[in-house]
All heavy atoms as an XYZ file, in Angstrom:
912
protein
N       0.833     -1.166      0.029
C      -0.017      0.031      0.000
C       0.905      1.260      0.030
O       1.805      1.356      0.845
C      -0.938      0.046      1.218
C      -1.813      1.288      1.231
C      -1.815     -1.190      1.209
N       0.610      2.133     -0.909
C       1.298      3.400     -0.993
C       0.496      4.446     -0.344
O      -0.737      4.524     -0.506
C       1.651      3.820     -2.454
C       2.695      2.973     -3.064
C       2.138      1.603     -3.523
O       1.079      1.547     -4.202
N       2.830      0.484     -3.208
N       1.129      5.344      0.458
C       0.399      6.333      1.248
C       0.963      7.739      1.052
O       2.133      7.803      0.888
C       0.506      5.908      2.744
C      -0.030      4.564      3.092
C       0.567      4.098      4.401
C      -1.545      4.572      3.135
N       0.039      8.653      1.127
C       0.543     10.046      1.042
C      -0.322     10.924      1.968
O      -1.595     10.913      1.790
C       0.469     10.608     -0.385
C       0.905     12.030     -0.530
C       1.254     12.428     -1.960
O       1.514     11.592     -2.783
N       1.212     13.739     -2.213
N       0.242     11.573      2.786
C      -0.428     12.506      3.691
C      -0.433     13.914      3.150
O       0.444     14.264      2.399
C       0.282     12.532      5.064
N      -1.584     14.644      3.317
C      -1.655     15.993      2.783
C      -2.590     16.791      3.712
O      -3.212     16.233      4.656
C      -2.228     15.933      1.393
O      -3.548     15.422      1.420
N      -2.647     18.065      3.508
C      -3.464     18.952      4.205
C      -2.872     19.800      5.307
O      -3.542     20.543      5.961
N      -1.541     19.638      5.465
C      -0.863     20.387      6.437
C      -0.834     21.923      5.976
O      -1.196     22.305      4.914
N      -0.241     22.691      6.907
C      -0.099     24.143      6.670
C       0.281     24.873      7.911
O       0.616     24.289      8.957
N       0.150     26.190      7.856
C       0.456     27.068      8.914
C      -0.840     27.454      9.573
O      -1.772     27.996      8.851
C       1.235     28.243      8.445
C       1.555     29.390      9.481
C       2.386     28.894     10.597
C       2.182     30.622      8.739
N      -0.968     27.430     10.849
C      -2.148     27.760     11.534
C      -1.857     28.361     12.921
O      -0.807     28.072     13.498
C      -3.074     26.503     11.757
C      -2.461     25.513     12.641
C      -4.419     26.923     12.332
N      -2.673     29.273     13.372
C      -2.403     29.844     14.689
C      -2.859     28.929     15.789
O      -3.716     28.056     15.567
C      -3.212     31.175     14.785
C      -2.593     32.343     13.926
C      -3.302     33.633     14.240
O      -4.462     33.677     14.643
N      -2.555     34.754     13.975
N      -2.227     29.124     16.916
C      -2.638     28.255     18.095
C      -4.058     28.466     18.357
O      -4.621     29.552     18.167
C      -1.804     28.742     19.360
N      -4.710     27.393     18.650
C      -6.168     27.359     18.847
C      -6.968     26.973     17.585
O      -8.161     26.789     17.687
N      -6.281     26.990     16.475
C      -6.933     26.739     15.238
C      -7.109     25.263     14.930
O      -6.774     24.426     15.773
N      -7.588     24.957     13.742
C      -7.907     23.589     13.329
C      -7.378     23.288     11.972
O      -7.164     24.245     11.129
C      -9.379     23.284     13.334
O      -9.957     23.470     14.600
N      -6.989     22.004     11.731
C      -6.650     21.522     10.407
C      -7.154     20.143     10.304
O      -7.229     19.451     11.331
C      -5.112     21.549     10.267
C      -4.332     22.844      9.798
C      -2.880     22.487      9.858
C      -4.797     23.271      8.444
N      -7.388     19.722      9.046
C      -7.752     18.379      8.852
C      -6.779     17.712      7.815
O      -6.652     18.302      6.666
C      -9.169     18.199      8.280
O     -10.108     18.629      9.291
C      -9.476     16.705      7.993
N      -6.052     16.682      8.248
C      -5.154     16.016      7.342
C      -5.861     14.862      6.665
O      -6.745     14.301      7.231
C      -3.955     15.527      8.154
C      -3.206     16.547      9.033
C      -1.968     15.881      9.704
C      -2.772     17.728      8.220
N      -5.334     14.604      5.467
C      -5.868     13.415      4.715
C      -4.753     12.476      4.363
O      -3.544     12.843      4.252
C      -6.470     13.895      3.413
O      -7.532     14.783      3.588
N      -5.098     11.202      4.370
C      -4.080     10.138      3.973
C      -4.748      9.372      2.887
O      -5.793      8.753      2.977
C      -3.956      9.226      5.202
S      -2.940      7.778      4.853
N      -4.142      9.435      1.690
C      -4.620      8.714      0.496
C      -3.790      7.477      0.302
O      -2.556      7.447      0.378
C      -4.512      9.678     -0.645
N      -4.470      6.390      0.072
C      -3.873      5.072     -0.077
C      -4.148      4.506     -1.472
O      -5.187      4.735     -2.051
C      -4.318      4.058      1.005
N      -3.131      3.743     -1.964
C      -3.321      3.080     -3.193
C      -2.549      1.794     -3.210
O      -1.515      1.655     -2.492
C      -2.835      4.013     -4.406
O      -1.506      4.333     -4.262
N      -2.972      0.847     -4.058
C      -2.113     -0.304     -4.275
C      -2.382     -1.453     -3.309
O      -1.629     -2.383     -3.175
N      -3.484     -1.416     -2.567
C      -3.749     -2.495     -1.627
C      -5.179     -2.519     -1.170
O      -5.958     -1.675     -1.576
N      -5.525     -3.464     -0.371
C      -6.844     -3.558      0.178
C      -6.903     -2.809      1.421
O      -6.639     -3.382      2.544
C      -7.271     -5.073      0.406
C      -7.043     -5.868     -0.911
C      -8.745     -5.151      0.823
C      -7.324     -7.336     -0.782
N      -7.225     -1.539      1.399
C      -7.103     -0.599      2.440
C      -7.925     -1.041      3.590
O      -7.557     -0.882      4.808
C      -7.538      0.826      2.004
C      -7.370      1.927      2.896
C      -6.114      2.359      3.174
C      -8.444      2.584      3.449
C      -5.951      3.421      4.024
C      -8.248      3.587      4.338
C      -7.018      4.053      4.568
N      -9.126     -1.598      3.424
C     -10.097     -1.867      4.489
C      -9.661     -2.858      5.456
O     -10.153     -2.976      6.544
C     -11.436     -2.274      3.909
O     -11.291     -3.471      3.059
N      -8.671     -3.757      5.107
C      -8.172     -4.730      6.076
C      -7.220     -4.254      7.075
O      -6.910     -4.925      8.096
C      -7.599     -5.970      5.311
C      -6.164     -5.596      4.746
C      -8.481     -6.496      4.304
C      -5.492     -6.762      4.139
N      -6.717     -3.030      6.896
C      -5.607     -2.547      7.719
C      -6.120     -1.605      8.810
O      -7.150     -0.903      8.653
C      -4.620     -1.708      6.865
C      -3.875     -2.504      5.908
C      -4.164     -2.572      4.553
C      -2.840     -3.336      6.360
C      -3.395     -3.230      3.615
C      -2.099     -4.107      5.319
C      -2.425     -4.088      4.052
O      -1.751     -4.835      3.153
N      -5.385     -1.559      9.958
C      -5.483     -0.525     10.868
C      -4.635      0.653     10.311
O      -3.687      0.472      9.573
C      -4.941     -0.908     12.185
N      -5.019      1.846     10.665
C      -4.393      3.083     10.176
C      -3.781      3.824     11.323
O      -4.477      3.957     12.345
C      -5.344      3.986      9.374
C      -5.970      3.181      8.178
C      -4.635      5.192      8.863
C      -7.213      3.820      7.649
N      -2.605      4.337     11.124
C      -1.981      5.112     12.157
C      -1.525      6.511     11.701
O      -1.126      6.578     10.518
N      -1.753      7.437     12.477
C      -1.113      8.823     12.251
C       0.069      8.958     13.105
O      -0.079      8.691     14.351
C      -2.162      9.886     12.410
C      -3.026     10.152     11.250
C      -4.324      9.680     11.143
C      -2.784     10.837     10.022
N      -4.920     10.025      9.945
C      -4.027     10.746      9.281
C      -1.672     11.489      9.614
C      -4.020     11.371      8.039
C      -1.759     12.155      8.377
C      -2.919     12.062      7.552
N       1.116      9.518     12.565
C       2.344      9.699     13.286
C       2.791     11.171     13.078
O       2.388     11.848     12.082
C       3.444      8.764     12.782
C       3.136      7.346     12.809
C       2.229      6.707     11.965
C       3.731      6.482     13.821
C       1.911      5.374     12.101
C       3.425      5.152     13.910
C       2.517      4.627     13.076
O       2.241      3.323     13.176
N       3.745     11.613     13.942
C       4.310     12.901     13.705
C       5.767     12.858     14.208
O       6.155     12.077     15.068
C       3.573     14.014     14.416
C       3.573     13.971     16.004
C       2.594     15.001     16.486
N       2.593     15.110     17.992
C       1.786     15.889     18.651
N       0.825     16.651     18.006
N       1.766     15.850     19.978
N       6.543     13.745     13.572
C       7.931     13.884     13.834
C       8.318     15.282     13.947
O       8.270     16.059     12.903
C       8.817     13.154     12.885
C      10.259     13.077     13.238
C      11.061     12.134     12.360
O      10.599     11.668     11.299
N      12.247     11.798     12.915
N       8.596     15.797     15.153
C       8.975     17.197     15.314
C      10.532     17.224     15.103
O      11.255     16.202     15.142
C       8.701     17.643     16.705
N      11.071     18.375     14.745
C      12.501     18.571     14.577
C      13.293     18.087     15.722
O      13.053     18.411     16.873
C      12.659     20.077     14.344
C      11.354     20.551     13.868
C      10.292     19.684     14.492
N      14.235     17.196     15.392
C      15.153     16.590     16.448
C      14.512     15.573     17.351
O      15.175     15.153     18.260
N      13.418     15.203     16.992
C      12.662     14.198     17.781
C      12.326     12.913     16.955
O      12.368     12.959     15.771
C      11.410     14.751     18.506
C      11.734     15.867     19.460
C      10.475     16.274     20.146
C      10.772     17.401     21.218
N       9.587     17.738     22.014
N      12.037     11.830     17.687
C      11.630     10.647     16.976
C      10.212     10.688     16.467
O       9.448     11.441     16.982
C      11.822      9.457     17.956
C      13.180      9.164     18.401
C      13.301      7.966     19.271
O      12.292      7.454     19.803
O      14.498      7.472     19.532
N      10.012      9.904     15.500
C       8.652      9.743     14.976
C       7.741      8.990     15.922
O       8.252      7.941     16.396
C       8.673      9.099     13.617
C       7.391      9.135     12.808
C       7.623      8.596     11.384
N       8.617      9.423     10.684
C       8.933      9.149      9.427
N       8.382      8.178      8.723
N       9.900      9.935      8.903
N       6.671      9.484     16.282
C       5.757      8.828     17.250
C       4.377      8.690     16.762
O       3.807      9.526     16.007
C       5.783      9.574     18.567
O       5.292     10.946     18.318
C       7.126      9.695     19.191
N       3.800      7.628     17.237
C       2.347      7.330     16.898
C       1.444      8.169     17.798
O       1.618      8.307     18.973
C       2.072      5.847     17.183
C       0.650      5.359     16.987
C       0.261      5.447     15.484
C       0.497      3.961     17.557
N       0.487      8.820     17.150
C      -0.423      9.715     17.917
C      -1.854      9.205     17.917
O      -2.630      9.570     18.785
C      -0.342     11.156     17.486
C      -0.632     11.280     15.988
C       0.991     11.756     17.808
C      -0.784     12.748     15.510
N      -2.215      8.405     16.857
C      -3.605      7.956     16.801
C      -3.686      6.768     15.872
O      -2.955      6.684     14.870
C      -4.565      9.021     16.224
N      -4.536      5.776     16.252
C      -4.823      4.703     15.372
C      -6.349      4.445     15.277
O      -7.091      4.872     16.129
C      -4.183      3.454     15.906
O      -4.737      3.140     17.219
C      -2.753      3.414     16.011
N      -6.692      3.831     14.155
C      -8.079      3.453     14.020
C      -8.063      2.054     13.293
O      -7.386      1.794     12.294
C      -8.888      4.462     13.109
C     -10.363      4.013     13.043
C      -8.330      4.659     11.748
C     -11.229      5.129     12.574
N      -8.761      1.080     13.941
C      -8.792     -0.190     13.391
C      -9.839     -0.332     12.326
O     -10.576      0.614     12.083
C      -9.200     -1.224     14.623
C      -8.162     -1.289     15.724
C      -8.576     -2.238     16.806
C      -7.507     -2.361     17.888
N      -7.990     -3.265     18.959
N      -9.838     -1.494     11.643
C     -10.775     -1.597     10.570
C     -12.252     -1.694     11.019
O     -13.140     -1.627     10.212
C     -10.426     -2.746      9.610
C     -10.309     -4.124     10.337
O     -10.610     -4.214     11.460
N      -9.771     -5.063      9.615
N     -12.413     -1.910     12.324
C     -13.830     -1.883     12.875
C     -14.218     -0.543     13.387
O     -15.261     -0.338     13.933
C     -13.903     -2.969     13.956
C     -13.118     -2.673     15.232
O     -12.431     -1.616     15.203
O     -13.169     -3.408     16.146
N     -13.294      0.447     13.226
C     -13.602      1.809     13.596
C     -13.087      2.214     14.973
O     -13.201      3.420     15.422
N     -12.560      1.227     15.754
C     -12.107      1.549     17.139
C     -10.869      2.565     16.971
O      -9.895      2.238     16.340
C     -11.719      0.324     17.845
C     -11.219      0.571     19.257
C     -10.740     -0.692     19.961
O     -11.086     -1.771     19.527
O      -9.986     -0.572     20.938
N     -10.942      3.627     17.656
C      -9.918      4.552     17.638
C      -9.121      4.717     19.012
O      -9.800      4.533     20.049
C     -10.426      5.955     17.269
N      -7.879      4.982     18.981
C      -7.116      5.213     20.119
C      -6.153      6.419     19.873
O      -5.739      6.617     18.750
C      -6.301      3.972     20.509
C      -7.162      2.866     21.149
O      -7.540      2.975     22.323
N      -7.529      1.928     20.355
N      -5.847      7.058     20.985
C      -5.046      8.320     20.882
C      -3.931      8.383     21.962
O      -4.125      7.913     23.015
C      -6.000      9.512     21.030
C      -7.146      9.583     20.068
C      -8.340      9.046     20.328
C      -6.921     10.327     18.871
C      -9.355      9.092     19.417
C      -7.960     10.438     17.911
C      -9.189      9.750     18.227
O     -10.216      9.877     17.280
N      -2.887      8.988     21.539
C      -1.803      9.374     22.526
C      -2.392     10.413     23.455
O      -3.253     11.216     23.034
C      -0.623      9.886     21.728
C       0.569     10.181     22.665
C       1.634     10.996     21.994
O       1.458     12.104     21.570
N       2.761     10.397     21.712
N      -1.962     10.411     24.666
C      -2.538     11.358     25.672
C      -2.461     12.742     25.251
O      -3.338     13.559     25.539
C      -1.821     11.047     27.004
N      -1.382     13.145     24.558
C      -1.162     14.542     24.216
C      -2.142     15.064     23.190
O      -2.344     16.294     23.057
C       0.229     14.760     23.668
O       0.461     14.061     22.487
N      -2.875     14.218     22.475
C      -3.766     14.641     21.415
C      -5.204     14.246     21.745
O      -6.124     14.645     21.027
C      -3.428     14.152     20.005
C      -1.933     14.535     19.737
C      -3.566     12.580     19.884
N      -5.384     13.418     22.691
C      -6.727     12.928     23.027
C      -7.613     14.072     23.429
O      -7.177     14.978     24.068
C      -6.661     11.942     24.206
C      -7.899     11.133     24.383
C      -7.708     10.064     25.556
C      -8.997      9.333     25.681
N      -8.863      8.250     26.770
N      -8.825     14.030     22.977
C      -9.810     14.997     23.157
C      -9.623     16.302     22.307
O     -10.420     17.223     22.347
C      -9.910     15.428     24.632
C     -10.344     14.356     25.595
O     -11.035     13.479     25.150
O      -9.788     14.345     26.726
N      -8.552     16.288     21.443
C      -8.396     17.401     20.546
C      -8.325     16.874     19.097
O      -8.780     17.686     18.222
C      -6.998     18.127     20.822
C      -6.907     18.762     22.240
C      -5.680     19.654     22.288
N      -4.459     18.929     22.153
C      -3.488     19.154     21.230
N      -3.646     20.083     20.414
N      -2.407     18.330     21.231
N      -7.879     15.685     18.860
C      -7.722     15.143     17.493
C      -8.772     14.031     17.397
O      -9.088     13.375     18.285
C      -6.314     14.571     17.238
C      -5.198     15.562     17.180
C      -5.422     16.941     17.447
C      -3.951     15.160     16.782
C      -4.356     17.860     17.443
C      -2.892     16.116     16.737
C      -3.096     17.443     17.024
N      -9.234     13.896     16.069
C     -10.178     12.809     15.761
C      -9.708     12.129     14.510
O      -9.501     12.780     13.467
C     -11.579     13.413     15.545
C     -12.062     14.163     16.752
C     -12.574     12.224     15.170
C     -13.364     14.864     16.507
N      -9.435     10.881     14.656
C      -9.116     10.028     13.512
C     -10.316      9.388     12.865
O     -11.228      8.945     13.575
C      -7.990      8.994     13.897
C      -7.394      8.276     12.630
C      -8.594      7.994     14.920
C      -6.257      7.401     12.992
N     -10.358      9.255     11.555
C     -11.417      8.576     10.880
C     -10.967      8.037      9.624
O      -9.825      8.225      9.196
C     -12.559      9.622     10.594
O     -12.123     10.631      9.761
N     -11.850      7.151      9.057
C     -11.447      6.488      7.825
C     -12.664      6.371      6.958
O     -13.798      6.344      7.356
C     -10.878      5.129      8.107
C     -11.808      4.165      8.765
C     -11.033      2.886      9.244
N     -10.483      2.119      8.080
C      -9.557      1.221      8.204
N      -9.041      0.948      9.457
N      -9.152      0.587      7.209
N     -12.401      6.345      5.575
C     -13.407      6.166      4.639
C     -12.852      5.082      3.666
O     -12.153      5.335      2.711
C     -13.786      7.400      3.859
C     -14.944      7.241      2.872
O     -15.224      6.119      2.480
O     -15.546      8.256      2.532
N     -13.207      3.820      3.847
C     -12.557      2.680      3.152
C     -13.078      2.763      1.674
O     -12.352      2.274      0.804
C     -12.985      1.368      3.764
C     -12.232      1.101      5.126
O     -11.244      1.883      5.337
O     -12.693      0.340      5.946
N     -14.209      3.295      1.417
C     -14.724      3.397      0.043
C     -13.822      4.310     -0.707
O     -13.745      4.144     -1.995
C     -16.167      3.876      0.018
N     -13.179      5.282     -0.117
C     -12.404      6.212     -0.808
C     -10.828      5.862     -0.572
O     -10.064      6.641     -1.032
C     -12.572      7.659     -0.317
C     -13.990      8.119     -0.635
C     -14.184      9.617     -0.207
C     -15.578     10.094     -0.588
N     -15.807     11.461     -0.099
N     -10.605      4.794      0.119
C      -9.224      4.482      0.428
C      -8.526      5.605      1.104
O      -7.360      6.041      0.674
C      -8.411      3.965     -0.791
C      -8.678      2.648     -1.170
O      -9.471      1.872     -0.515
N      -8.075      2.109     -2.227
N      -9.163      6.248      2.093
C      -8.653      7.406      2.773
C      -8.903      7.371      4.207
O      -9.719      6.664      4.723
C      -9.353      8.615      2.136
N      -7.995      8.155      4.823
C      -8.131      8.316      6.321
C      -7.938      9.832      6.606
O      -7.326     10.525      5.859
C      -7.113      7.483      7.088
N      -8.327     10.188      7.782
C      -8.266     11.667      8.143
C      -7.887     11.838      9.513
O      -8.013     10.942     10.375
C      -9.683     12.294      7.844
C     -10.253     11.997      6.436
C     -11.177     10.994      6.257
C      -9.829     12.792      5.405
C     -11.598     10.678      4.996
C     -10.310     12.458      4.138
C     -11.239     11.434      3.938
O     -11.651     11.138      2.693
N      -7.288     13.043      9.773
C      -6.987     13.401     11.192
C      -7.456     14.738     11.306
O      -6.883     15.745     10.779
C      -5.545     13.237     11.424
C      -5.149     13.513     12.934
C      -5.654     12.361     13.774
C      -3.587     13.624     13.094
N      -8.584     14.945     11.982
C      -9.067     16.272     12.343
C      -8.328     16.712     13.581
O      -8.446     16.160     14.649
C     -10.621     16.289     12.583
C     -11.165     17.615     12.865
C     -12.697     17.563     13.096
O     -13.359     16.539     12.652
N     -13.184     18.484     13.780
N      -7.685     17.918     13.469
C      -6.903     18.437     14.623
C      -7.479     19.772     15.098
O      -7.561     20.743     14.262
C      -5.443     18.616     14.161
C      -4.800     17.386     13.536
S      -3.041     17.540     13.161
C      -3.147     18.838     11.948
N      -7.911     19.804     16.314
C      -8.653     20.988     16.838
C      -7.644     21.463     18.057
O      -6.905     20.795     18.592
C      -9.890     20.622     17.381
C     -10.877     20.077     16.290
O     -10.957     20.588     15.216
N     -11.502     18.952     16.596
N      -8.018     22.691     18.350
C      -7.262     23.317     19.493
C      -5.766     23.163     19.449
O      -5.050     22.712     20.311
C      -7.739     22.754     20.796
O      -9.206     23.001     20.958
N      -5.219     23.434     18.272
C      -3.829     23.217     17.972
C      -2.921     24.023     18.905
O      -3.232     25.190     19.164
C      -3.561     23.402     16.528
C      -3.963     22.260     15.627
C      -4.067     22.739     14.126
C      -2.990     21.076     15.740
N      -1.829     23.438     19.227
C      -0.818     24.131     20.139
C       0.519     24.121     19.340
O       0.796     23.329     18.420
C      -0.577     23.328     21.338
C      -1.907     23.041     22.107
C      -1.593     22.098     23.333
C      -2.920     21.845     24.083
N      -2.626     20.951     25.228
N       1.392     25.035     19.698
C       2.727     25.170     19.038
C       3.478     23.828     19.159
O       4.206     23.521     18.173
C       3.421     26.259     19.802
C       2.255     27.147     20.319
C       1.192     26.231     20.639
N       3.309     23.095     20.214
C       3.945     21.814     20.333
C       3.398     20.750     19.413
O       3.972     19.589     19.383
C       3.904     21.281     21.788
C       2.535     21.277     22.382
C       2.267     22.549     23.257
O       2.597     23.638     22.766
O       1.703     22.366     24.282
N       2.333     20.985     18.668
C       1.909     20.102     17.638
C       2.605     20.225     16.355
O       2.354     19.460     15.379
C       0.364     20.317     17.389
C      -0.508     19.978     18.580
O      -0.228     18.893     19.251
O      -1.380     20.738     18.873
N       3.485     21.254     16.326
C       4.322     21.467     15.101
C       5.099     20.326     14.808
O       5.940     19.818     15.636
C       5.222     22.712     15.248
O       4.335     23.844     15.362
C       6.097     22.909     14.068
N       5.018     19.692     13.613
C       5.741     18.473     13.166
C       5.393     18.140     11.763
O       4.537     18.776     11.155
C       5.307     17.343     14.082
N       6.101     17.206     11.241
C       5.758     16.572      9.946
C       4.817     15.379     10.341
O       5.194     14.570     11.171
C       6.944     16.108      9.193
C       6.384     15.397      7.861
C       7.817     17.234      8.822
N       3.701     15.298      9.741
C       2.715     14.263     10.025
C       2.727     13.238      8.848
O       2.728     13.504      7.693
C       1.362     14.891     10.233
C       1.177     15.596     11.530
C       1.813     16.723     11.801
C       0.358     15.035     12.501
C       1.654     17.434     13.066
C       0.202     15.646     13.716
C       0.872     16.896     13.887
O       0.755     17.518     15.195
N       2.677     11.965      9.329
C       2.634     10.825      8.419
C       1.472      9.864      8.695
O       1.109      9.799      9.848
C       3.972     10.034      8.503
C       5.214     10.814      8.311
C       5.835     11.527      9.319
C       5.796     10.786      7.005
C       6.995     12.227      9.023
C       7.041     11.508      6.774
C       7.632     12.206      7.802
O       8.724     12.888      7.565
N       1.088      9.088      7.747
C       0.187      7.977      7.994
C       0.839      6.686      7.566
O       1.725      6.703      6.655
C      -1.118      8.240      7.260
S      -0.995      8.445      5.454
N       0.380      5.634      8.130
C       0.821      4.285      7.714
C      -0.260      3.332      8.101
O      -1.214      3.656      8.804
C       2.129      3.970      8.363
C       3.048      3.203      7.419
O       2.570      2.370      6.596
N       4.345      3.457      7.489
N      -0.102      2.140      7.585
C      -1.092      1.074      7.880
C      -0.424     -0.176      8.368
O       0.809     -0.390      8.166
C      -1.823      0.741      6.550
C      -2.613      1.833      6.004
C      -0.917      0.151      5.457
N      -1.145     -0.964      9.070
C      -0.602     -2.220      9.661
C      -1.757     -3.167      9.949
O      -2.969     -2.762     10.032
N      -1.396     -4.420     10.027
C      -2.429     -5.473     10.315
C      -2.707     -5.558     11.769
O      -3.743     -6.134     12.106
C      -1.885     -6.786      9.782
C      -1.764     -6.903      8.182
C      -1.197     -8.228      7.814
C      -3.120     -6.673      7.569
N      -1.855     -5.004     12.598
C      -2.035     -5.164     14.067
C      -1.848     -3.823     14.719
O      -0.773     -3.316     14.850
C      -1.129     -6.141     14.708
C      -1.291     -6.421     16.133
O      -2.095     -5.689     16.802
O      -0.693     -7.369     16.690
N      -3.016     -3.237     15.057
C      -2.955     -1.853     15.642
C      -2.032     -1.787     16.883
O      -1.475     -0.742     17.168
C      -4.325     -1.293     15.864
N      -2.021     -2.872     17.570
C      -1.309     -2.836     18.872
C       0.232     -2.752     18.645
O       0.968     -2.392     19.576
C      -1.551     -4.181     19.597
C      -3.147     -4.421     19.832
C      -3.820     -3.213     20.470
O      -3.278     -2.657     21.394
O      -4.999     -2.977     20.085
N       0.703     -3.097     17.465
C       2.140     -3.054     17.190
C       2.526     -1.748     16.439
O       3.758     -1.545     16.206
C       2.561     -4.311     16.393
C       2.330     -5.525     17.172
C       2.834     -6.783     16.309
C       2.601     -8.063     17.096
N       3.019     -9.230     16.252
N       1.662     -0.909     16.145
C       1.945      0.232     15.261
C       2.726      1.318     15.974
O       3.241      2.202     15.246
C       0.637      0.743     14.614
C      -0.024     -0.224     13.704
S      -1.470      0.413     12.825
C      -0.727      1.601     11.727
N       2.875      1.204     17.175
C       3.739      2.287     17.910
C       5.217      2.017     17.645
O       6.070      2.943     17.845
C       3.496      2.219     19.386
O       3.787      0.950     19.908
N       5.637      0.872     17.140
C       6.974      0.557     16.850
C       7.257      0.933     15.381
O       7.035      0.189     14.455
C       7.273     -0.925     17.019
C       8.760     -1.296     16.981
O       9.490     -0.404     16.531
O       9.108     -2.455     17.224
N       7.806      2.143     15.210
C       8.014      2.689     13.919
C       9.078      1.879     13.154
O       9.087      1.956     11.887
C       8.375      4.148     13.963
C       7.218      4.975     14.559
C       9.670      4.405     14.697
N       9.946      1.233     13.862
C      10.981      0.438     13.142
C      10.408     -0.752     12.356
O      11.140     -1.407     11.546
C      12.018     -0.046     14.186
C      12.815      1.110     14.758
O      12.995      2.123     14.016
O      13.285      0.991     15.857
N       9.127     -1.200     12.668
C       8.569     -2.258     11.913
C       8.141     -1.987     10.523
O       7.972     -2.800      9.710
C       7.323     -2.753     12.702
C       7.591     -3.423     14.053
C       6.205     -3.824     14.717
C       8.449     -4.690     13.913
N       8.095     -0.673     10.221
C       7.622     -0.225      8.907
C       8.758     -0.210      7.938
O       9.813      0.386      8.201
C       6.891      1.072      8.975
C       5.697      1.084      9.805
C       5.654      1.568     11.085
C       4.547      0.584      9.212
C       4.522      1.464     11.797
C       3.309      0.514      9.933
C       3.330      0.991     11.247
N       8.535     -0.790      6.743
C       9.600     -0.851      5.721
C       9.675      0.540      5.011
O      10.683      0.998      4.688
C       9.298     -1.970      4.766
C       9.405     -3.254      5.439
C      10.239     -1.889      3.585
C       8.899     -4.469      4.568
N       8.484      1.137      4.799
C       8.434      2.304      4.039
C       7.457      3.267      4.560
O       6.526      2.952      5.245
C       8.071      1.976      2.588
N       7.742      4.566      4.254
C       6.851      5.685      4.701
C       6.514      6.458      3.518
O       7.396      6.721      2.615
C       7.492      6.518      5.805
C       7.732      5.820      7.005
C       8.765      5.024      7.484
C       6.853      5.848      8.215
N       8.577      4.586      8.702
C       7.431      5.049      9.183
C       5.611      6.541      8.435
C       6.777      4.865     10.433
C       4.961      6.253      9.703
C       5.605      5.479     10.668
N       5.308      6.896      3.428
C       4.957      7.818      2.372
C       5.360      9.239      2.740
O       5.963      9.578      3.752
N       5.004     10.157      1.842
C       5.341     11.558      2.081
C       4.517     12.076      3.109
O       3.303     11.840      3.274
C       5.073     12.324      0.758
C       5.385     13.788      0.796
C       5.089     14.474     -0.558
O       5.078     13.845     -1.583
N       4.967     15.796     -0.539
N       5.131     12.839      4.080
C       4.388     13.524      5.162
C       3.959     14.863      4.745
O       4.181     15.351      3.672
N       3.272     15.475      5.678
C       2.807     16.795      5.449
C       3.088     17.695      6.694
O       2.975     17.318      7.802
C       1.254     16.824      5.180
O       0.888     18.130      4.862
C       0.470     16.296      6.383
N       3.641     18.849      6.395
C       4.103     19.685      7.480
C       2.970     20.479      8.113
O       2.121     21.093      7.359
C       5.184     20.785      6.984
C       5.635     21.818      7.981
C       6.561     21.193      9.012
O       7.466     20.467      8.668
N       6.320     21.529     10.286
N       2.893     20.469      9.456
C       2.041     21.286     10.188
C       2.779     22.196     11.117
O       3.630     21.726     11.867
C       1.025     20.422     11.121
C       0.221     21.241     12.060
C       0.161     19.494     10.167
N       2.539     23.432     11.006
C       3.238     24.516     11.780
C       2.179     25.314     12.530
O       1.268     25.817     11.948
C       4.122     25.388     10.941
O       5.018     24.596     10.196
C       4.858     26.351     11.804
N       2.290     25.300     13.927
C       1.380     26.033     14.710
C       2.127     27.260     15.335
O       3.037     27.009     16.089
C       0.729     25.168     15.787
C      -0.258     25.885     16.546
C       0.130     23.904     15.103
N       1.626     28.420     14.978
C       2.308     29.639     15.553
C       1.600     30.090     16.823
O       0.401     29.824     17.005
C       2.224     30.746     14.503
O       0.918     31.061     14.233
N       2.385     30.638     17.737
C       1.808     31.053     19.039
C       1.295     32.453     18.945
O       1.530     33.189     17.917
C       2.957     30.905     20.109
O       4.061     31.688     19.662
C-alpha cells in the first residue's frame, strides 16, 4: 500500500486543520491506520490509530483534541486536529498495519509515504 499525507499548513494556536491520508495499491479496508508525527530533532511517534472496525485510540497529548477517521470506500483516512498548540508542530505521516497494537513501533515499517508539515504559531 502506498500512502501520502496531505492537508498540512500554517495555523495559529487554537486553530484547526484536517489532514488526509490517501492510499493506493492494496486492500485498504483490512488494515489499521496510524497517524504519526515527527518534530524537529525528535523521533517519529504514533499519535492515533483506527482499526478496521472503527475503534480509535489516541496518544494522551492529542486525546480530546484530535479525531481520526477513515473512509474505506475512498481508500482514505483523516485526522481532524482541533485546539492546535505550538507543540503540535511537526511533519505528520500516515501508515497502515495489520495489528494496531504493534503500530507504535516505527521500526517495523519498511516504508513511509510523504508526510505533510503542520506548523502552529503562538
